[in-house]
N, C-alpha and C positions, 0 to 999 in steps of 0.2 A: 338902575344902576350907573353910575357917571362914567362915562368914556374918559379912557387915560388918554394925555396927549401924548401925541407921537414924540416921545424925545429920546437925545441921545444915550440920556441915565436910563429912560425905559425900556431902550433894543435891546441893551445891555444884559438888564436885568433878566427881562424875557427871553435872548438868546442862553446867557448863564441857566436856567431854567429847563431849558429847553432840551442842554446838552449834558445835564447832570440828568436830568429824567431819561433820556436817551442813554447813557452812560450805564444806568441802573440798570436798564432794562435788557441792553447787551449782557452783560454780565452776570442776571442772573439765566438769564437764558445758558448761557457759558456753564454756571455749574446746577444747573437743572441736568444738564446733556454731557458732560466730560465723562459719566461715566460709559455711558455710549460709546463715545466720540475715542475711549480708550480703547475699551473691547471690539470698537472694529478694526480699528490699526493691528490689534493684538491678532486679531484672523488672518488680516491682510497680511502679517509678517509671517505666517504661522504657515499660511496656502503657498508664501512663496518659496519658503524651506522646503516643504513640498514638492513642489516644482522641480527644484533645483538639483534634488537627489535623491540617490535610489531609495527603495523602501528600505523601512528602519524601525526601531522599537522605542528607540527614546533619544533623549537630545542631551547634549549637557553645552552650555554656553562659558566663552572665554572673554574678556574684553581683552585688547590688544592696543598697542599704540603705534599706526605707521610707524613704518622706517624711516619716512622722507620728512615726520615731525608734523606732519598737516590734521591729526589729529587721532580718536580713537577709533577702531573697527570691534563688531560684535564678530566671534566665531561661533559656529554651532558645530559642535562634531556630533555625525548620528551613529548609532549602534546598532548593531544584531547583536544580541545576547552583550555580550564582551568585544564584539570585533568592530573597529573604527569600520564603517561603509561610505565615509563622504563626511563633508565640511561641507559648511554652508558660511559665505562671509557677506555681512550688510556692509558695502563699500561705496566708496563716493569718489563725485571729484567737481571740481570749482569750476573747470575747464569748457564746461557746455558752452555754445555759441550763447543760450538764454538763462546762463548758470549754473546752478549746482545739478547733477545728475546721480539720483543713488540706484544698484542694481545691489541683486542678491547670486550670488556668486556662486555657485556648486565645486566642488572639486570633488578627485576621488582621491583616496587616500596619498596617492604618490603624487598627487600634482594637478595630475590631468584636470580639464576641464572637461566638466560633466554638460550643466545644461545652464542657463543666463536667464535672468527675468528682470526688466527693468521696473525699480520699484515709486520710482518720482524721476518727474524731468518737465520742463519748458520751455523744450527745444521748437522748433517750429514745424507747423503742419502739414504732411506731405512731402518733409523733407527732414529735417534731423529728427521727429517722431517717427521715422521709417526702422529706426534702431530696435522697435520694440517688435517688429516681423520677424518672421522664421528664417525669411531667404538671408538676413545679415546676423540675427543672434545662432543661425544652423550654423556658420562657417566657425566658430569657436569649439563646437560641439566636440569632445571626443581627442582635444589638442591640448600638447602639452606645453605652458607655457617655455621652457626650456628650449623647445623645437620650435614651434612654431610663435613667431618674434609676432610680438602685442602689439605693432605699431603697424599705420594704413601704407600701402606700398608706394605711396608717393617718399613718405620716409625712410622705403628701406624695410620696411617689415613685410609679412605674409598676410595681412587684414587687407579685405577689398572695402572699400569704403563706399559710403552711400553716396550716389550720385550729387553729387552742389551742396554736399553736408559733411563736408569732410572736416571740421572744426568737431561735428558732433562725436563723427567716427573716430576720434583721437582721443576726445575727452574719456568714449565709452572705454577704448583699450587702455589710457589711463587709469581707471577705474577698476578695470581686471588686473592690471598690475601692481596697481597697490596693492589688493589683494591677497595676490600671489607670496610677494616680496612679503608683506606680513604673517602670512602663513610659514615662509621660510624660515624668517628672524626668528620667529617664537618657536620654533621648532615642532610644529604640530604636524609635521609632512612626512612620512614614513620614509626611512632610509633611503629606500631606492630611489624615493620623489629627488632627494635632494644631493646624489651624488650623481644624477644624469647627466 
């Protein structure tokens, strides 16, 4: 077999061939694994909902638009028999130091924060990533956003910011405030929670 000359045309044809082959392999791999990826995401979401709510028997989901026009949020109302015991909200903020942060925030029917779990972030390891630790997240538990101001102390709020990660702390508060305001605007909280 004769060796092809190393010309610009041959290099371009080879590069295009390798690109098409690589793209086809990646696309094929995605098609083969997308069901498993979707199942893993669903299980992660279900685990987050269970982690931020009291024990429940069934869930109902509802799409809500955030009052600030920033996008859609999903609320999962949890029931024991026909009595609501909590609402989990998949919320977000784009104000993180390294971009978007996604949280699952659990509220009691009156709007009291129950628990919060970080779903996704790209914050600096050892600094902003500390938002996943109990020391930071625990300060929000059993606090009502009407009396516990979801702002860091530097901004006149009640939240102790993560040392050297004020931007990440502010972003976390922003996501929680978006969730609470969405629940209020969509009348998903009990009367006591809205009138406090």
